[in-house]
C-alpha positions as CSV (number, residue, x, y, z in Angstrom):
1,M,131.9,115.6,142.6
2,K,129.5,113.6,144.1
3,F,128.1,112.4,140.6
4,L,131.6,111.6,139.7
5,A,132.2,109.6,142.8
6,E,129.0,107.5,142.2
7,K,130.1,106.7,138.7
8,K,133.5,105.7,139.9
9,I,131.9,103.3,142.5
10,Y,129.6,102.0,139.7
11,Y,132.4,101.0,137.2
12,T,134.6,99.9,139.9
13,L,132.0,97.4,141.1
14,R,130.9,96.4,137.6
15,I,134.5,95.6,136.5
16,A,135.1,93.7,139.9
17,S,132.0,91.6,139.3
18,A,133.1,90.7,135.7
19,M,136.6,89.7,137.1
20,C,135.0,87.3,139.7
21,F,133.2,85.5,136.8
22,I,136.2,85.4,134.4
23,G,138.7,84.4,136.9
24,H,136.5,81.7,138.4
25,G,135.5,80.3,135.1
26,S,139.1,80.1,133.9
27,F,139.7,77.6,136.7
28,G,136.9,75.4,135.2
29,I,138.3,75.6,131.9
30,I,141.6,74.4,133.1
31,T,140.1,71.9,135.2
32,K,141.5,72.9,138.7
33,S,141.6,69.7,140.6
34,I,140.3,70.7,143.9
35,W,137.0,71.6,142.0
36,S,136.2,67.9,142.1
37,N,135.8,68.3,145.8
38,Y,133.0,71.0,145.4
39,F,131.2,68.8,142.8
40,G,131.6,66.1,145.2
41,V,129.3,68.0,147.8
42,F,126.6,67.3,145.3
43,G,127.3,63.7,144.9
44,I,129.1,64.1,141.6
45,S,131.9,61.6,141.1
46,P,135.4,63.0,140.3
47,G,135.3,61.7,136.6
48,T,132.0,63.3,135.8
49,S,133.1,66.5,137.5
50,Y,136.2,66.9,135.2
51,H,133.6,66.7,132.3
52,L,131.6,69.3,133.9
53,M,134.3,72.0,134.8
54,P,134.9,73.2,131.3
55,I,131.2,73.6,130.8
56,V,130.6,75.5,134.1
57,G,133.7,77.4,133.5
58,S,132.9,78.7,130.1
59,I,129.5,79.7,131.2
60,D,131.1,81.8,134.1
61,V,133.6,83.4,131.4
62,L,130.6,84.3,129.2
63,M,128.6,85.8,132.0
64,G,131.8,88.0,133.0
65,I,132.1,89.3,129.4
66,I,128.4,90.2,129.2
67,I,128.7,92.3,132.3
68,L,131.5,94.3,130.8
69,V,129.3,94.8,127.7
70,Y,125.7,94.8,129.0
71,P,125.5,94.5,132.9
72,M,122.2,92.9,133.0
73,R,120.5,92.8,136.3
74,A,119.6,89.2,136.2
75,I,123.2,88.1,135.6
76,I,124.6,90.3,138.5
77,T,122.0,88.9,140.8
78,W,122.9,85.4,139.7
79,L,126.5,86.3,140.7
80,V,125.6,87.3,144.0
81,I,123.9,83.8,144.5
82,W,126.5,81.9,142.6
83,G,129.5,83.6,144.4
84,A,127.9,82.8,147.8
85,V,127.1,79.3,146.9
86,T,130.5,78.6,145.4
87,A,132.4,80.1,148.4
88,L,130.0,78.2,150.7
89,L,131.1,74.9,148.9
90,R,134.5,75.3,150.5
91,P,133.6,74.7,154.3
92,L,130.9,72.2,153.0
93,S,133.6,70.2,151.4
94,G,135.9,70.2,154.5
95,E,137.8,73.4,154.4
96,P,137.8,76.0,157.2
97,F,134.8,78.4,157.4
98,A,137.4,81.1,156.9
99,E,137.6,80.3,153.3
100,F,133.9,81.4,153.0
101,I,134.2,84.6,154.5
102,E,137.4,85.4,152.8
103,R,135.6,85.3,149.6
104,S,132.9,87.7,150.5
105,G,134.0,90.0,147.7
106,N,132.9,87.4,145.2
107,F,129.3,88.1,146.2
108,G,129.6,91.4,148.2
109,A,130.8,93.4,145.3
110,P,127.9,92.4,142.9
111,L,125.6,93.0,145.9
112,A,126.7,96.4,146.6
113,L,126.3,97.2,142.7
114,I,122.7,96.0,143.0
115,I,122.2,98.4,146.0
116,L,123.7,101.2,144.3
117,S,121.1,100.9,141.5
118,G,118.3,101.4,143.9
119,Y,117.2,97.7,144.2
120,A,114.8,98.0,141.2
121,G,114.4,94.5,139.9
122,D,110.7,93.5,140.6
123,T,109.7,92.8,137.1
124,L,111.2,90.5,134.1
125,K,111.8,93.6,132.0
126,K,113.9,95.3,134.9
127,M,115.8,92.1,135.6
128,L,116.7,92.0,131.8
129,S,117.7,95.6,131.9
130,P,121.4,96.9,132.5
131,V,122.1,97.9,136.1
132,K,122.8,101.6,136.4
133,P,123.2,104.0,139.3
134,A,119.9,105.1,140.7
135,A,118.3,108.2,139.2
136,L,118.4,109.8,142.6
137,V,121.3,108.6,144.7
138,D,120.7,110.3,147.9
139,T,122.5,110.1,151.3
140,K,120.3,107.1,152.5
141,L,121.3,105.1,149.5
142,L,124.9,106.0,149.7
143,R,125.1,105.0,153.4
144,A,123.5,101.5,152.4
145,V,126.2,101.0,149.8
146,T,129.0,102.3,152.0
147,T,127.7,99.9,154.9
148,C,127.5,96.9,152.5
149,L,131.2,97.6,151.5
150,R,132.4,97.8,155.1
151,F,131.0,94.5,156.0
152,V,132.4,92.8,152.6
153,V,135.9,94.5,153.3
154,C,135.9,93.3,157.1
155,F,134.9,89.8,156.2
156,L,137.5,89.3,153.4
157,F,140.4,90.6,155.7
158,V,139.1,88.7,158.7
159,G,138.8,85.6,156.8
160,H,142.3,85.8,155.2
161,G,143.7,86.8,158.7
162,W,142.0,83.7,160.1
163,L,143.7,81.5,157.4
164,N,146.9,82.9,158.4
165,I,146.5,82.3,162.2
166,I,145.6,78.6,161.5
167,D,148.5,78.4,159.4
168,K,147.0,77.5,156.0
169,K,149.8,75.4,154.4
170,D,149.6,77.4,151.0
171,L,150.3,80.7,153.0
172,V,153.0,79.3,155.1
173,D,154.7,77.6,152.0
174,L,154.4,81.1,150.3
175,Y,156.2,83.0,153.1
176,M,158.8,80.5,153.1
177,R,159.5,81.0,149.3
178,L,159.5,84.7,150.0
179,G,162.5,84.2,152.3
180,F,161.0,84.6,155.7
181,V,163.1,82.9,158.3
182,N,160.1,81.9,160.4
183,P,157.1,81.5,158.0
184,V,154.6,80.3,160.8
185,K,155.3,83.2,163.0
186,T,155.1,85.5,160.0
187,A,151.7,84.0,159.2
188,G,150.7,84.9,162.6
189,F,151.7,88.4,162.6
190,I,149.9,88.9,159.2
191,G,146.9,87.4,160.5
192,I,146.5,89.6,163.5
193,F,147.1,92.6,161.3
194,E,144.4,91.6,158.9
195,I,141.8,90.8,161.6
196,V,142.5,94.2,163.2
197,A,142.4,95.9,160.0
198,G,139.2,94.2,158.9
199,L,137.4,95.1,162.3
200,W,138.8,98.7,162.1
201,V,137.3,99.1,158.7
202,L,134.0,97.9,160.0
203,I,133.9,100.0,163.2
204,R,135.7,103.2,162.1
205,P,136.7,103.2,158.5
206,I,139.5,105.8,157.6
207,R,139.7,106.6,154.0
208,S,143.7,106.7,153.8
209,F,143.8,103.4,155.7
210,V,141.4,101.8,153.3
211,L,143.7,102.9,150.4
212,L,146.6,101.3,152.2
213,L,144.7,98.1,152.5
214,F,143.8,98.3,148.8
215,V,147.5,98.5,147.9
216,W,148.2,95.6,150.3
217,K,145.6,93.3,148.9
218,I,146.6,93.8,145.3
219,I,150.4,93.1,146.0
220,S,149.8,90.2,148.5
221,E,147.4,88.4,145.9
222,L,150.3,88.6,143.3
223,F,152.3,85.9,144.9
224,Y,150.1,82.8,144.7
225,P,152.3,79.9,143.7
226,H,149.5,78.3,141.3
227,Y,147.6,79.8,138.4
228,E,148.9,83.3,139.6
229,I,147.0,85.4,136.9
230,F,143.6,83.4,137.5
231,E,144.0,83.7,141.3
232,W,144.6,87.4,141.0
233,I,141.6,88.0,138.6
234,E,139.2,85.9,140.5
235,R,139.8,88.1,143.5
236,G,138.7,91.2,141.7
237,G,135.6,91.5,144.0
238,S,138.0,92.0,146.8
239,Y,139.9,94.6,145.2
240,G,136.9,96.4,143.8
241,A,135.1,96.4,147.2
242,I,138.1,97.9,148.9
243,L,138.5,100.6,146.2
244,A,134.8,101.3,145.9
245,L,134.6,101.7,149.7
246,W,137.6,104.3,149.3
247,F,135.6,106.2,146.7
248,A,132.3,106.1,149.0
249,L,134.2,107.4,152.0
250,G,135.1,110.5,149.9
251,I,131.4,111.3,149.5
252,P,130.0,111.9,152.9
253,S,132.2,114.8,153.9
254,S,130.8,116.9,151.0
255,V,127.2,115.4,151.7
256,A,127.6,116.3,155.4
257,K,128.9,119.8,154.7
258,K,125.8,120.5,152.4
259,D,123.6,119.1,155.3
260,L,125.4,121.1,157.9
261,V,125.2,124.4,155.9
262,G,121.5,123.9,155.1
263,K,120.6,123.1,158.7
264,S,122.8,125.9,160.2
265,G,121.4,128.3,157.7
266,S,117.8,127.4,158.5
267,R,118.5,127.8,162.2
268,W,120.2,131.2,161.6
269,L,117.3,132.2,159.7
270,N,114.8,131.0,162.1
271,Y,116.7,132.7,165.0
272,N,116.9,136.1,163.4
273,R,113.1,135.9,162.4
274,A,112.4,135.2,166.1
275,R,114.7,137.9,167.2
276,I,112.9,140.3,165.0
277,N,109.4,139.3,166.2
278,F,110.5,139.6,169.7
279,S,112.3,143.0,169.4
280,L,109.5,144.9,167.7
281,P,107.2,144.7,170.7
282,V,109.9,145.4,173.1
283,Y,111.0,148.5,170.9
284,K,107.5,149.9,171.1
285,M,107.2,149.4,174.8
286,L,110.5,151.2,175.6
287,F,109.9,154.1,173.1
288,K,106.3,154.7,173.0
């Protein structure tokens, strides 16, 4: 059971990481206009940025395909860095900081994948080798993966909730198109729910609730007005992190049960040994 769960976490995070690259790269290929703002952070003019977008996008898509075929550690490590940098470009270009943490799945999912592999990447040979679950995935390593995923899920929900509370125009317009009478108030309610949900996952994750959030995230991301399919694919890191956390939360119960049985069994054995050792001299004293 534990082995199967680790494999599920591994493949979930691997596919999620590939989705991030492929979805993000697709925006570059179609020259999404807002990208010019992010190139502008580096002093690149809009005209030049439109020439660079398809190149950057094609590289991203290629990296995503490679992850699906041969999950090279170097590429996944690069995705952690690239995902964090591209997310950080949003607040650096004048957008709310919530845009950065809302995209924590872009770099958090591949980071959790690296942690699951046992961090082994200290040589060039290992960096060029495929990422696989560690040969020995013990309770400590699983706890590290789970903790990472809890923070990632917390951040992506808090970030998205934050954007709702500050009435991000795209979200308010979305609720209006969906037929809500008061889209601003709707955004506020959803924002509060998502922030509370994110903090709840961080403080006290409940497996059934995490599954509910997974369904919520997948459905809610389907309604983006522009580039729907690309937007949905790019957020694969978000879905993957939530689903991987759901798998991870199913492991501790069995592990804890084994630990408890082992410890209680040892205590029982030691107790009986001590009782025998104590009983023998008492028996001799009473019946000599």
